[in-house]
A tleap script that builds the chain and sets N, CA, C and O, in Angstrom:
source leaprc.protein.ff14SB
mol = sequence {
  NMET SER TRP LEU ILE ALA LEU LEU ALA GLY
  THR ILE THR GLY ILE LEU SER ALA PHE GLY
  VAL GLY GLY GLY SER LEU LEU LEU ILE TYR
  LEU THR SER PHE ALA GLY VAL SER GLN HIE
  ALA ALA GLN GLY ILE ASN LEU LEU TYR PHE
  LEU PRO ALA ALA ALA ALA ALA LEU PRO ALA
  HIE LYS LYS ASN GLY MET LEU GLU LYS ASN
  ILE ILE LEU PRO ALA ILE MET ALA GLY LEU
  ALA THR ALA ALA CYS THR ALA PHE LEU SER
  ASN SER LEU ASP THR ARG LEU LEU ARG LYS
  LEU PHE GLY LEU PHE LEU LEU TYR ILE GLY
  LEU ARG GLU LEU PHE ARG ARG ASP LYS PRO
  LYS HIE ALA GLU LYS PRO THR ARG CGLU
}
set mol.1.N position { 18.300 59.441 68.256 }
set mol.1.CA position { 17.786 60.336 67.300 }
set mol.1.C position { 16.227 60.123 67.075 }
set mol.1.O position { 15.483 61.070 66.822 }
set mol.2.N position { 15.793 58.823 67.185 }
set mol.2.CA position { 14.385 58.506 66.893 }
set mol.2.C position { 13.519 59.134 68.070 }
set mol.2.O position { 12.373 59.505 67.815 }
set mol.3.N position { 14.016 59.255 69.295 }
set mol.3.CA position { 13.253 59.921 70.279 }
set mol.3.C position { 13.137 61.406 70.042 }
set mol.3.O position { 12.180 62.002 70.534 }
set mol.4.N position { 14.009 62.030 69.349 }
set mol.4.CA position { 13.916 63.518 69.038 }
set mol.4.C position { 12.856 63.623 67.885 }
set mol.4.O position { 12.143 64.625 67.830 }
set mol.5.N position { 12.741 62.669 67.014 }
set mol.5.CA position { 11.614 62.746 65.951 }
set mol.5.C position { 10.320 62.541 66.674 }
set mol.5.O position { 9.389 63.312 66.440 }
set mol.6.N position { 10.187 61.578 67.520 }
set mol.6.CA position { 8.994 61.350 68.275 }
set mol.6.C position { 8.586 62.653 69.107 }
set mol.6.O position { 7.434 63.087 69.122 }
set mol.7.N position { 9.582 63.191 69.753 }
set mol.7.CA position { 9.279 64.493 70.540 }
set mol.7.C position { 8.814 65.594 69.633 }
set mol.7.O position { 7.899 66.351 69.958 }
set mol.8.N position { 9.432 65.671 68.533 }
set mol.8.CA position { 8.960 66.767 67.477 }
set mol.8.C position { 7.593 66.412 66.963 }
set mol.8.O position { 6.779 67.316 66.775 }
set mol.9.N position { 7.296 65.201 66.731 }
set mol.9.CA position { 5.851 64.888 66.196 }
set mol.9.C position { 4.966 65.127 67.319 }
set mol.9.O position { 3.914 65.714 67.069 }
set mol.10.N position { 5.208 64.774 68.517 }
set mol.10.CA position { 4.258 65.082 69.647 }
set mol.10.C position { 4.094 66.596 69.868 }
set mol.10.O position { 2.998 67.093 70.126 }
set mol.11.N position { 5.166 67.267 69.762 }
set mol.11.CA position { 5.083 68.796 69.848 }
set mol.11.C position { 4.146 69.397 68.788 }
set mol.11.O position { 3.268 70.215 69.063 }
set mol.12.N position { 4.395 68.938 67.580 }
set mol.12.CA position { 3.647 69.579 66.457 }
set mol.12.C position { 2.178 69.086 66.602 }
set mol.12.O position { 1.291 69.933 66.500 }
set mol.13.N position { 1.873 67.891 66.813 }
set mol.13.CA position { 0.475 67.489 67.031 }
set mol.13.C position { -0.155 68.268 68.217 }
set mol.13.O position { -1.325 68.648 68.192 }
set mol.14.N position { 0.710 68.490 69.281 }
set mol.14.CA position { 0.086 69.223 70.379 }
set mol.14.C position { -0.259 70.644 70.050 }
set mol.14.O position { -1.273 71.159 70.521 }
set mol.15.N position { 0.592 71.320 69.222 }
set mol.15.CA position { 0.328 72.671 68.848 }
set mol.15.C position { -0.917 72.611 67.967 }
set mol.15.O position { -1.859 73.371 68.196 }
set mol.16.N position { -0.949 71.699 66.931 }
set mol.16.CA position { -2.140 71.623 66.061 }
set mol.16.C position { -3.444 71.304 66.913 }
set mol.16.O position { -4.531 71.808 66.627 }
set mol.17.N position { -3.276 70.505 67.889 }
set mol.17.CA position { -4.501 70.214 68.805 }
set mol.17.C position { -4.952 71.472 69.420 }
set mol.17.O position { -6.161 71.680 69.517 }
set mol.18.N position { -4.100 72.324 69.842 }
set mol.18.CA position { -4.494 73.533 70.539 }
set mol.18.C position { -5.144 74.581 69.547 }
set mol.18.O position { -5.799 75.534 69.968 }
set mol.19.N position { -4.946 74.369 68.354 }
set mol.19.CA position { -5.653 75.185 67.280 }
set mol.19.C position { -6.945 74.517 66.687 }
set mol.19.O position { -7.617 75.021 65.787 }
set mol.20.N position { -7.217 73.288 67.319 }
set mol.20.CA position { -8.353 72.605 66.948 }
set mol.20.C position { -8.301 71.827 65.621 }
set mol.20.O position { -9.339 71.568 65.013 }
set mol.21.N position { -7.168 71.481 65.205 }
set mol.21.CA position { -6.899 70.805 63.907 }
set mol.21.C position { -7.140 69.315 64.066 }
set mol.21.O position { -7.393 68.668 63.050 }
set mol.22.N position { -7.089 68.740 65.187 }
set mol.22.CA position { -7.246 67.357 65.252 }
set mol.22.C position { -5.844 66.596 65.378 }
set mol.22.O position { -5.591 65.599 64.701 }
set mol.23.N position { -5.010 67.117 66.246 }
set mol.23.CA position { -3.688 66.564 66.352 }
set mol.23.C position { -3.617 65.099 66.655 }
set mol.23.O position { -2.629 64.440 66.329 }
set mol.24.N position { -4.626 64.587 67.259 }
set mol.24.CA position { -4.688 63.128 67.523 }
set mol.24.C position { -4.707 62.307 66.303 }
set mol.24.O position { -4.048 61.268 66.262 }
set mol.25.N position { -5.396 62.688 65.337 }
set mol.25.CA position { -5.566 61.994 64.031 }
set mol.25.C position { -4.206 61.991 63.320 }
set mol.25.O position { -3.762 61.022 62.703 }
set mol.26.N position { -3.570 63.209 63.474 }
set mol.26.CA position { -2.270 63.325 62.771 }
set mol.26.C position { -1.232 62.470 63.556 }
set mol.26.O position { -0.305 61.924 62.958 }
set mol.27.N position { -1.399 62.359 64.915 }
set mol.27.CA position { -0.393 61.562 65.678 }
set mol.27.C position { -0.617 60.118 65.254 }
set mol.27.O position { 0.395 59.424 65.157 }
set mol.28.N position { -1.764 59.581 64.994 }
set mol.28.CA position { -2.135 58.305 64.492 }
set mol.28.C position { -1.377 57.996 63.179 }
set mol.28.O position { -0.756 56.947 63.012 }
set mol.29.N position { -1.467 58.930 62.308 }
set mol.29.CA position { -0.839 58.835 61.048 }
set mol.29.C position { 0.659 58.719 61.189 }
set mol.29.O position { 1.319 57.906 60.542 }
set mol.30.N position { 1.175 59.577 62.074 }
set mol.30.CA position { 2.680 59.495 62.200 }
set mol.30.C position { 3.107 58.119 62.854 }
set mol.30.O position { 4.054 57.472 62.408 }
set mol.31.N position { 2.378 57.725 63.899 }
set mol.31.CA position { 2.726 56.420 64.556 }
set mol.31.C position { 2.630 55.293 63.655 }
set mol.31.O position { 3.516 54.438 63.638 }
set mol.32.N position { 1.562 55.231 62.865 }
set mol.32.CA position { 1.478 54.012 61.960 }
set mol.32.C position { 2.228 54.014 60.645 }
set mol.32.O position { 2.581 52.963 60.110 }
set mol.33.N position { 2.465 55.210 60.131 }
set mol.33.CA position { 3.104 55.392 58.862 }
set mol.33.C position { 4.628 55.529 58.973 }
set mol.33.O position { 5.357 55.028 58.117 }
set mol.34.N position { 5.112 56.207 60.028 }
set mol.34.CA position { 6.488 56.596 60.028 }
set mol.34.C position { 7.196 55.954 61.227 }
set mol.34.O position { 8.402 55.717 61.153 }
set mol.35.N position { 6.493 55.664 62.324 }
set mol.35.CA position { 7.086 55.089 63.518 }
set mol.35.C position { 7.023 53.592 63.599 }
set mol.35.O position { 7.620 52.970 64.478 }
set mol.36.N position { 6.307 53.033 62.688 }
set mol.36.CA position { 6.093 51.572 62.604 }
set mol.36.C position { 5.325 50.873 63.734 }
set mol.36.O position { 5.480 49.675 63.973 }
set mol.37.N position { 4.447 51.709 64.457 }
set mol.37.CA position { 3.653 51.244 65.563 }
set mol.37.C position { 2.365 50.577 64.887 }
set mol.37.O position { 1.845 51.044 63.874 }
set mol.38.N position { 1.925 49.491 65.520 }
set mol.38.CA position { 0.650 48.841 65.036 }
set mol.38.C position { -0.469 49.739 65.264 }
set mol.38.O position { -0.436 50.619 66.125 }
set mol.39.N position { -1.569 49.500 64.415 }
set mol.39.CA position { -2.712 50.396 64.465 }
set mol.39.C position { -3.323 50.366 65.902 }
set mol.39.O position { -3.678 51.397 66.474 }
set mol.40.N position { -3.426 49.098 66.458 }
set mol.40.CA position { -4.082 49.075 67.827 }
set mol.40.C position { -3.195 49.722 68.782 }
set mol.40.O position { -3.754 50.452 69.601 }
set mol.41.N position { -1.922 49.608 68.851 }
set mol.41.CA position { -1.105 50.398 69.795 }
set mol.41.C position { -1.177 51.810 69.595 }
set mol.41.O position { -1.228 52.587 70.549 }
set mol.42.N position { -1.184 52.186 68.384 }
set mol.42.CA position { -1.224 53.681 68.000 }
set mol.42.C position { -2.502 54.261 68.544 }
set mol.42.O position { -2.498 55.378 69.063 }
set mol.43.N position { -3.630 53.514 68.438 }
set mol.43.CA position { -4.896 53.949 69.070 }
set mol.43.C position { -4.863 54.128 70.528 }
set mol.43.O position { -5.462 55.051 71.079 }
set mol.44.N position { -4.132 53.205 71.186 }
set mol.44.CA position { -4.023 53.339 72.550 }
set mol.44.C position { -3.178 54.498 73.004 }
set mol.44.O position { -3.517 55.182 73.970 }
set mol.45.N position { -2.072 54.725 72.310 }
set mol.45.CA position { -1.197 55.915 72.525 }
set mol.45.C position { -2.017 57.153 72.291 }
set mol.45.O position { -1.906 58.103 73.066 }
set mol.46.N position { -2.836 57.194 71.262 }
set mol.46.CA position { -3.597 58.353 70.897 }
set mol.46.C position { -4.589 58.716 72.009 }
set mol.46.O position { -4.817 59.888 72.310 }
set mol.47.N position { -5.161 57.682 72.598 }
set mol.47.CA position { -6.190 57.905 73.741 }
set mol.47.C position { -5.329 58.467 74.904 }
set mol.47.O position { -5.795 59.418 75.532 }
set mol.48.N position { -4.183 57.995 75.230 }
set mol.48.CA position { -3.402 58.514 76.259 }
set mol.48.C position { -2.975 59.944 76.049 }
set mol.48.O position { -2.933 60.755 76.974 }
set mol.49.N position { -2.658 60.228 74.788 }
set mol.49.CA position { -2.184 61.511 74.305 }
set mol.49.C position { -3.399 62.567 74.629 }
set mol.49.O position { -3.183 63.698 75.065 }
set mol.50.N position { -4.593 62.086 74.379 }
set mol.50.CA position { -5.668 62.903 74.378 }
set mol.50.C position { -5.930 63.508 75.766 }
set mol.50.O position { -6.315 64.668 75.907 }
set mol.51.N position { -5.697 62.646 76.804 }
set mol.51.CA position { -5.992 63.042 78.088 }
set mol.51.C position { -5.163 64.366 78.590 }
set mol.51.O position { -5.741 65.358 79.034 }
set mol.52.N position { -3.971 64.278 78.485 }
set mol.52.CA position { -3.257 65.539 78.972 }
set mol.52.C position { -3.560 66.779 78.032 }
set mol.52.O position { -3.608 67.925 78.478 }
set mol.53.N position { -3.758 66.467 76.710 }
set mol.53.CA position { -3.990 67.580 75.766 }
set mol.53.C position { -5.455 68.157 76.114 }
set mol.53.O position { -5.634 69.372 76.030 }
set mol.54.N position { -6.354 67.425 76.447 }
set mol.54.CA position { -7.626 68.018 76.813 }
set mol.54.C position { -7.573 68.683 78.183 }
set mol.54.O position { -8.193 69.726 78.391 }
set mol.55.N position { -6.874 68.119 79.071 }
set mol.55.CA position { -6.644 68.658 80.427 }
set mol.55.C position { -6.031 70.091 80.293 }
set mol.55.O position { -6.411 71.067 80.940 }
set mol.56.N position { -5.048 70.081 79.381 }
set mol.56.CA position { -4.352 71.482 79.213 }
set mol.56.C position { -5.229 72.483 78.574 }
set mol.56.O position { -5.073 73.678 78.823 }
set mol.57.N position { -6.181 72.045 77.729 }
set mol.57.CA position { -7.079 73.007 77.092 }
set mol.57.C position { -8.146 73.500 77.936 }
set mol.57.O position { -8.683 74.589 77.737 }
set mol.58.N position { -8.491 72.640 78.966 }
set mol.58.CA position { -9.749 72.872 79.804 }
set mol.58.C position { -9.725 74.271 80.476 }
set mol.58.O position { -10.728 74.984 80.458 }
set mol.59.N position { -8.584 74.649 81.061 }
set mol.59.CA position { -8.624 76.023 81.853 }
set mol.59.C position { -8.996 77.116 80.846 }
set mol.59.O position { -9.865 77.937 81.138 }
set mol.60.N position { -8.379 77.146 79.699 }
set mol.60.CA position { -8.644 78.122 78.691 }
set mol.60.C position { -10.075 78.262 78.230 }
set mol.60.O position { -10.584 79.357 77.992 }
set mol.61.N position { -10.719 77.072 78.111 }
set mol.61.CA position { -12.049 76.982 77.761 }
set mol.61.C position { -12.960 77.510 78.874 }
set mol.61.O position { -13.953 78.202 78.646 }
set mol.62.N position { -12.552 77.135 80.102 }
set mol.62.CA position { -13.361 77.598 81.280 }
set mol.62.C position { -13.216 79.079 81.396 }
set mol.62.O position { -14.226 79.756 81.589 }
set mol.63.N position { -11.967 79.671 81.288 }
set mol.63.CA position { -11.759 81.058 81.369 }
set mol.63.C position { -12.549 81.890 80.341 }
set mol.63.O position { -12.999 82.990 80.661 }
set mol.64.N position { -12.726 81.362 79.082 }
set mol.64.CA position { -13.357 82.017 77.962 }
set mol.64.C position { -14.956 81.698 78.057 }
set mol.64.O position { -15.694 82.077 77.148 }
set mol.65.N position { -15.429 81.042 79.102 }
set mol.65.CA position { -16.834 80.756 79.264 }
set mol.65.C position { -17.327 79.750 78.226 }
set mol.65.O position { -18.488 79.843 77.825 }
set mol.66.N position { -16.568 78.857 77.798 }
set mol.66.CA position { -17.048 77.988 76.634 }
set mol.66.C position { -17.387 76.639 77.185 }
set mol.66.O position { -17.381 75.689 76.402 }
set mol.67.N position { -17.684 76.449 78.453 }
set mol.67.CA position { -18.001 75.134 79.021 }
set mol.67.C position { -19.606 75.331 79.344 }
set mol.67.O position { -20.064 76.258 80.012 }
set mol.68.N position { -20.285 74.384 78.797 }
set mol.68.CA position { -21.764 74.304 79.081 }
set mol.68.C position { -21.936 73.305 80.202 }
set mol.68.O position { -21.924 72.096 79.968 }
set mol.69.N position { -22.086 73.771 81.352 }
set mol.69.CA position { -22.062 72.991 82.560 }
set mol.69.C position { -23.238 71.838 82.568 }
set mol.69.O position { -23.059 70.789 83.187 }
set mol.70.N position { -24.297 72.065 81.934 }
set mol.70.CA position { -25.392 71.228 81.871 }
set mol.70.C position { -25.175 70.003 81.157 }
set mol.70.O position { -25.747 68.967 81.495 }
set mol.71.N position { -24.346 70.064 80.147 }
set mol.71.CA position { -24.014 68.849 79.344 }
set mol.71.C position { -22.649 68.207 79.582 }
set mol.71.O position { -22.335 67.188 78.968 }
set mol.72.N position { -21.875 68.761 80.421 }
set mol.72.CA position { -20.550 68.169 80.612 }
set mol.72.C position { -20.567 66.735 81.060 }
set mol.72.O position { -19.881 65.872 80.512 }
set mol.73.N position { -21.429 66.490 82.147 }
set mol.73.CA position { -21.314 65.081 82.731 }
set mol.73.C position { -21.923 64.131 81.784 }
set mol.73.O position { -21.305 63.082 81.600 }
set mol.74.N position { -23.124 64.334 81.097 }
set mol.74.CA position { -23.700 63.368 80.094 }
set mol.74.C position { -22.728 63.152 78.976 }
set mol.74.O position { -22.642 62.035 78.466 }
set mol.75.N position { -21.985 64.160 78.560 }
set mol.75.CA position { -21.080 64.003 77.397 }
set mol.75.C position { -19.988 63.080 77.850 }
set mol.75.O position { -19.678 62.082 77.198 }
set mol.76.N position { -19.351 63.458 79.084 }
set mol.76.CA position { -18.292 62.517 79.648 }
set mol.76.C position { -18.672 61.090 79.677 }
set mol.76.O position { -17.949 60.207 79.215 }
set mol.77.N position { -19.895 60.866 80.265 }
set mol.77.CA position { -20.343 59.478 80.477 }
set mol.77.C position { -20.574 58.751 79.181 }
set mol.77.O position { -20.273 57.563 79.066 }
set mol.78.N position { -21.111 59.460 78.195 }
set mol.78.CA position { -21.369 58.849 76.894 }
set mol.78.C position { -20.014 58.602 76.205 }
set mol.78.O position { -19.784 57.519 75.666 }
set mol.79.N position { -19.143 59.576 76.221 }
set mol.79.CA position { -17.771 59.237 75.674 }
set mol.79.C position { -17.027 58.179 76.237 }
set mol.79.O position { -16.414 57.414 75.494 }
set mol.80.N position { -17.004 58.033 77.580 }
set mol.80.CA position { -16.373 56.965 78.284 }
set mol.80.C position { -16.995 55.680 77.835 }
set mol.80.O position { -16.252 54.779 77.445 }
set mol.81.N position { -18.314 55.514 77.855 }
set mol.81.CA position { -18.996 54.290 77.466 }
set mol.81.C position { -18.689 53.905 76.053 }
set mol.81.O position { -18.329 52.759 75.789 }
set mol.82.N position { -18.827 54.865 75.104 }
set mol.82.CA position { -18.559 54.622 73.705 }
set mol.82.C position { -17.012 54.308 73.463 }
set mol.82.O position { -16.686 53.434 72.660 }
set mol.83.N position { -16.096 55.024 74.160 }
set mol.83.CA position { -14.661 54.633 73.873 }
set mol.83.C position { -14.418 53.252 74.375 }
set mol.83.O position { -13.675 52.511 73.731 }
set mol.84.N position { -15.020 52.824 75.543 }
set mol.84.CA position { -14.768 51.511 76.024 }
set mol.84.C position { -15.347 50.379 74.979 }
set mol.84.O position { -14.683 49.394 74.657 }
set mol.85.N position { -16.461 50.607 74.569 }
set mol.85.CA position { -17.131 49.640 73.629 }
set mol.85.C position { -16.356 49.599 72.333 }
set mol.85.O position { -16.078 48.513 71.823 }
set mol.86.N position { -15.978 50.807 71.752 }
set mol.86.CA position { -15.309 50.785 70.597 }
set mol.86.C position { -13.844 50.219 70.665 }
set mol.86.O position { -13.312 49.642 69.716 }
set mol.87.N position { -13.247 50.441 71.874 }
set mol.87.CA position { -11.882 49.774 72.011 }
set mol.87.C position { -11.930 48.295 72.039 }
set mol.87.O position { -11.026 47.646 71.514 }
set mol.88.N position { -13.002 47.688 72.661 }
set mol.88.CA position { -13.128 46.245 72.538 }
set mol.88.C position { -13.483 45.774 71.189 }
set mol.88.O position { -13.051 44.686 70.806 }
set mol.89.N position { -14.263 46.531 70.407 }
set mol.89.CA position { -14.651 46.264 69.085 }
set mol.89.C position { -13.415 46.228 68.089 }
set mol.89.O position { -13.176 45.323 67.291 }
set mol.90.N position { -12.685 47.368 68.285 }
set mol.90.CA position { -11.415 47.485 67.435 }
set mol.90.C position { -10.439 46.392 67.727 }
set mol.90.O position { -9.730 46.018 66.793 }
set mol.91.N position { -10.317 45.865 68.829 }
set mol.91.CA position { -9.360 44.799 69.101 }
set mol.91.C position { -9.736 43.441 68.488 }
set mol.91.O position { -8.934 42.518 68.347 }
set mol.92.N position { -11.067 43.405 68.128 }
set mol.92.CA position { -11.502 42.217 67.369 }
set mol.92.C position { -11.404 42.268 65.903 }
set mol.92.O position { -11.624 41.272 65.214 }
set mol.93.N position { -11.042 43.540 65.359 }
set mol.93.CA position { -11.025 43.692 63.925 }
set mol.93.C position { -9.507 43.384 63.495 }
set mol.93.O position { -8.543 43.550 64.243 }
set mol.94.N position { -9.449 42.951 62.287 }
set mol.94.CA position { -8.173 42.864 61.554 }
set mol.94.C position { -7.533 44.281 61.385 }
set mol.94.O position { -8.205 45.254 61.044 }
set mol.95.N position { -6.276 44.334 61.627 }
set mol.95.CA position { -5.542 45.545 61.531 }
set mol.95.C position { -5.684 46.205 60.105 }
set mol.95.O position { -5.726 47.432 60.017 }
set mol.96.N position { -5.754 45.447 59.053 }
set mol.96.CA position { -5.942 46.039 57.735 }
set mol.96.C position { -7.195 46.608 57.608 }
set mol.96.O position { -7.265 47.717 57.080 }
set mol.97.N position { -8.297 45.999 58.032 }
set mol.97.CA position { -9.644 46.615 58.019 }
set mol.97.C position { -9.654 47.814 58.841 }
set mol.97.O position { -10.116 48.864 58.394 }
set mol.98.N position { -9.148 47.721 60.075 }
set mol.98.CA position { -9.031 48.945 60.810 }
set mol.98.C position { -8.478 50.160 60.211 }
set mol.98.O position { -9.055 51.246 60.275 }
set mol.99.N position { -7.311 49.962 59.606 }
set mol.99.CA position { -6.603 51.019 58.856 }
set mol.99.C position { -7.413 51.506 57.710 }
set mol.99.O position { -7.365 52.700 57.417 }
set mol.100.N position { -8.225 50.598 56.974 }
set mol.100.CA position { -9.090 51.106 55.969 }
set mol.100.C position { -10.200 51.912 56.455 }
set mol.100.O position { -10.558 52.911 55.831 }
set mol.101.N position { -10.781 51.525 57.563 }
set mol.101.CA position { -11.902 52.210 58.239 }
set mol.101.C position { -11.465 53.547 58.723 }
set mol.101.O position { -12.225 54.512 58.647 }
set mol.102.N position { -10.193 53.643 59.250 }
set mol.102.CA position { -9.712 54.922 59.689 }
set mol.102.C position { -9.394 55.848 58.476 }
set mol.102.O position { -9.586 57.062 58.552 }
set mol.103.N position { -8.944 55.298 57.450 }
set mol.103.CA position { -8.675 56.014 56.282 }
set mol.103.C position { -9.979 56.636 55.658 }
set mol.103.O position { -10.032 57.805 55.277 }
set mol.104.N position { -11.051 55.726 55.589 }
set mol.104.CA position { -12.308 56.181 55.092 }
set mol.104.C position { -12.903 57.304 56.043 }
set mol.104.O position { -13.517 58.259 55.567 }
set mol.105.N position { -12.716 57.166 57.272 }
set mol.105.CA position { -13.145 58.202 58.277 }
set mol.105.C position { -12.472 59.578 57.940 }
set mol.105.O position { -13.142 60.606 57.846 }
set mol.106.N position { -11.129 59.545 57.765 }
set mol.106.CA position { -10.410 60.739 57.590 }
set mol.106.C position { -10.808 61.386 56.136 }
set mol.106.O position { -10.924 62.603 55.992 }
set mol.107.N position { -10.978 60.574 55.221 }
set mol.107.CA position { -11.470 61.013 53.865 }
set mol.107.C position { -12.836 61.617 53.937 }
set mol.107.O position { -13.073 62.647 53.306 }
set mol.108.N position { -13.779 61.017 54.695 }
set mol.108.CA position { -15.069 61.527 54.847 }
set mol.108.C position { -14.998 62.859 55.598 }
set mol.108.O position { -15.718 63.791 55.239 }
set mol.109.N position { -14.212 62.972 56.560 }
set mol.109.CA position { -14.109 64.334 57.283 }
set mol.109.C position { -13.534 65.378 56.495 }
set mol.109.O position { -14.037 66.501 56.448 }
set mol.110.N position { -12.387 65.018 55.804 }
set mol.110.CA position { -11.839 65.928 54.880 }
set mol.110.C position { -12.677 66.406 53.768 }
set mol.110.O position { -12.709 67.606 53.495 }
set mol.111.N position { -13.373 65.511 53.099 }
set mol.111.CA position { -14.289 65.939 52.002 }
set mol.111.C position { -15.418 66.828 52.584 }
set mol.111.O position { -15.837 67.820 51.987 }
set mol.112.N position { -15.869 66.424 53.751 }
set mol.112.CA position { -17.028 67.196 54.324 }
set mol.112.C position { -16.612 68.682 54.576 }
set mol.112.O position { -17.362 69.614 54.288 }
set mol.113.N position { -15.410 68.847 55.115 }
set mol.113.CA position { -15.023 70.099 55.361 }
set mol.113.C position { -14.575 70.871 54.150 }
set mol.113.O position { -14.647 72.100 54.139 }
set mol.114.N position { -14.115 70.182 53.133 }
set mol.114.CA position { -13.661 70.842 51.853 }
set mol.114.C position { -14.878 71.333 51.075 }
set mol.114.O position { -14.821 72.338 50.367 }
set mol.115.N position { -15.987 70.594 51.223 }
set mol.115.CA position { -17.167 70.917 50.347 }
set mol.115.C position { -18.316 71.551 51.226 }
set mol.115.O position { -19.464 71.615 50.786 }
set mol.116.N position { -18.005 71.981 52.380 }
set mol.116.CA position { -19.023 72.499 53.253 }
set mol.116.C position { -19.551 73.793 52.647 }
set mol.116.O position { -18.725 74.627 52.275 }
set mol.117.N position { -20.857 74.035 52.515 }
set mol.117.CA position { -21.472 75.102 51.865 }
set mol.117.C position { -21.466 76.310 52.895 }
set mol.117.O position { -21.012 77.409 52.576 }
set mol.118.N position { -21.972 76.058 54.091 }
set mol.118.CA position { -22.063 77.080 54.983 }
set mol.118.C position { -20.827 77.356 55.724 }
set mol.118.O position { -20.252 76.420 56.278 }
set mol.119.N position { -20.380 78.505 55.785 }
set mol.119.CA position { -19.095 78.906 56.595 }
set mol.119.C position { -19.379 78.764 58.183 }
set mol.119.O position { -20.393 79.208 58.721 }
set mol.120.N position { -18.423 78.135 58.802 }
set mol.120.CA position { -18.736 78.107 60.268 }
set mol.120.C position { -18.802 79.464 60.905 }
set mol.120.O position { -17.966 80.348 60.719 }
set mol.121.N position { -19.895 79.561 61.693 }
set mol.121.CA position { -20.099 80.873 62.320 }
set mol.121.C position { -19.381 80.903 63.671 }
set mol.121.O position { -19.310 79.942 64.437 }
set mol.122.N position { -18.860 82.105 63.875 }
set mol.122.CA position { -18.090 82.153 65.211 }
set mol.122.C position { -19.164 82.151 66.310 }
set mol.122.O position { -20.100 82.950 66.332 }
set mol.123.N position { -18.960 81.224 67.187 }
set mol.123.CA position { -19.998 81.151 68.369 }
set mol.123.C position { -19.967 82.314 69.177 }
set mol.123.O position { -18.885 82.791 69.520 }
set mol.124.N position { -21.042 82.814 69.514 }
set mol.124.CA position { -21.119 83.873 70.436 }
set mol.124.C position { -20.708 83.473 71.733 }
set mol.124.O position { -21.075 82.389 72.186 }
set mol.125.N position { -19.906 84.324 72.437 }
set mol.125.CA position { -19.474 83.977 73.788 }
set mol.125.C position { -20.582 83.923 74.738 }
set mol.125.O position { -21.272 84.911 74.988 }
set mol.126.N position { -20.778 82.637 75.332 }
set mol.126.CA position { -21.874 82.462 76.357 }
set mol.126.C position { -21.628 83.377 77.538 }
set mol.126.O position { -20.508 83.782 77.845 }
set mol.127.N position { -22.775 83.685 78.198 }
set mol.127.CA position { -22.614 84.496 79.316 }
set mol.127.C position { -22.089 83.563 80.520 }
set mol.127.O position { -22.411 82.388 80.695 }
set mol.128.N position { -21.238 84.309 81.292 }
set mol.128.CA position { -20.650 83.505 82.504 }
set mol.128.C position { -21.723 83.568 83.595 }
set mol.128.O position { -22.448 84.552 83.738 }
set mol.129.N position { -21.790 82.454 84.368 }
set mol.129.CA position { -22.707 82.377 85.427 }
set mol.129.C position { -21.972 82.709 86.690 }
set mol.129.O position { -22.567 82.709 87.768 }
savepdb mol mol.pdb
quit
């Protein structure tokens, strides 16, 4: 039965990821709060979760002309380097501190979105090359 709950949690976070809600953050909350996974292991699972989720979204973004080709490679390189450095850093931190930092991060993002003054503008569809 626990595999069914994990499957359901993955499905729900996958659907939310497709809508841009940040399913990975919700997956971390599920793993640490309900599944009893350590913070470090949950972060690793979240990184593995992100790869197929991003790969599944890529064709839709390409089809809709939402990929800016001139910044893809620098963004990927910076993201990989930052993820590697932060992974090493997080392994040296105490789990309690890591949980508090993650909670503060979620609180900051939530409050920023809640009290945002300007409404997000719908990006104009870039021209296809």
